[in-house]
C-alpha positions, 0 to 999 in steps of 0.5 A, a space after each residue: 578330185 576338186 579337193 583333197 577330201 579330208 583337210 589336215 587335222 580334220 577331226 579323227 579322220 585319216 589322211 592321205 600323205 599328200 595332205 600333210 605334205 601340202 600343209 608344209 608346202 602352204 607354210 613354206 609359201 610353195 606356189 601351186 604348180 609343177 617344179 622341175 629339178 634345177 640348180 637355179 629353180 627361181 619359180 619355186 621362190 623361197 619354198 625350198 633349200 636349207 635352213 642355216 648358213 652351214 646346213 648341208 654345205 658341201 666341202 672338199 676332203 682332198 683329191 676326189 673326196 667330199 663332205 656334207 655338213 649336218 642340217 635341215 632341208 626343205 624340198 618341194 615335190 617335182 613330180 605333180 603339182 599336188 605332191 606338196 613339200 618334204 622336210 628332211 635332215 642330215 644329223 652328221 657329216 656325210 663323206 664320200 668320193 666322186 667317180 674317177 676322173 676321165 683321162 682327157 675330158 672334165 666332168 660336172 657332177 651334182 651333189 643333191 639331197 634326194 627324195 624318192 616317193 614311189 606313190 608320186 614319182 614311180 621310182 619304186 623307192 621310198 627313201 631320202 639320201 644325199 647322193 651324187 648325180 654324175 655328169 658325162 665327161 665333156 658334156 656339161 652339167 648332168 640332166 636332172 629329170 623328175 624320174 630321179 625323184 625330188 632333188 635339192 641341188 647342194 653343189 655343182 662340182 667340176 671334176 678336171 681330167 686326169 691329164 689336167 690334174 687340177 683340184 675339183 671346183 665346188 660351186 655352192 648351189 644351195 638356196 635358203 628356205 623361207 616360210 610364207 611372208 618371209 624374205 627370200 634370200 637370193 642373188 640379183 640373177 636368181 630372183 624369184 620368177 613366174 609362179 613364185 611371184 606373189 604380192 608382196 614378195 620380199 627378197 634379199 640379194 646376197 651379191 648386192 646386199 639390196 632388199 626389194 619388194 615385188 609390188 605385182 608388176 615390178 621390183 621396188 627397192 626397199 633398201 640399197 646400202 651405201 654405195 661409193 660413186 665417182 659421179 661425172 660433172 659438167 656445165 660450169 666445170 668442163 674438165 676436172 683435170 687432176 681434180 676428183 669427184 667422189 660421193 656415196 648414196 643410199 636408198 631407203 624406200 623411194 628416197 635417195 640420200 646423195 652426198 659428195 665432194 668435188 675437188 678442183 685440181 691442176 687442169 680443171 677448166 671452166 666454161 665461159 659462162 659459169 652458171 651452174 655445176 651439174 653432177 650426174 645422179 646415181 639413179 634417176 629422180 622423179 621428174 614431176 617435182 624439184 628437190 632441194 638440198 645444201 651445198 658449200 663452196 670452199 675457197 681454200 686459199 681464203 679459208 672461207 666457204 660460201 653457201 650454195 643450193 643443191 637442186 634436182 630440177 624436174 626433168 633435168 636428170 642431174 644434181 645442179 649446184 647453184 649459188 643463188 635462187 633458181 628464179 634469179 641469175 646465178 653466176 659463180 664468179 659474180 659479186 652478187 651474192 658473193 665472189 668465188 673463183 675456183 682454184 686448184 684445191 678448192 672444194 665443192 660439197 653437196 648433200 641432197 635427198 630426192 625421190 626416185 623415178 
């Protein structure tokens, strides 16, 4: 049929169970489509997973034992597109024991929250449970077809062989559930893909601490946290020798703030025509406009500093430090506008904001 027939909370009507499940799926932003069981189901977006940081966390109790923490979980149906979504909870720690080790081969098991709904998946069961899906020794991770029911994989567990005798390895596979319009918690390798992408989709990457937005065709950074860099230098400085180049940058929306310091040291060498110092950018700049910032050249022996200009010129691809206007002759050792001869221990500081490409 084209529609479900009775919308949720439609007067005094009774409803098939798919209707409230699809109401739950809509609130969670579950994309329309079939959702196969998977340890990294990026096509589901944030419409499934646990709620809190510690919800349904799987930990070892020693030897072959495990424990699953209390918490709430959301699971999209994995048998039919119109199946909708389920919500469940575990109200007390659940403990158990993995199957005995193989004599010589390691094995990979999955610890899962499972929903079986025979009206949808023909499993002949109507239940939910916390279960272990056993892998086959020597054969990698187990298969998780929809015939097993709807699964939210909580942990991937490597069970070493008896001969190895080493401890079990637990890899956390939980995702964070998020309501429609919320920020999906993922990693840079598990960003939402395919049918999970709507405009806009907001994500937070736990491995990079970056925030991004899907604009319909590409991911755009809304925040890149402060990151330390050691940018390369060129042009006037041909070699830093024992000198150093350090800095940091942060991106907010399309604007990058970039700040750093070059310290001259033993073995720092200069070109015969010292026109400018170029510093590698941490991320490319827009190529259609010049960007301007500040710089200073500190002569340590004379205890004096000289003002300079930090510029990202359209099409240059680097930050250029100059001691004069971009439209005039600029020469770091000329008498106009000042005299500065770089020496061991002297400093070059810069700060600029520019638009990203």
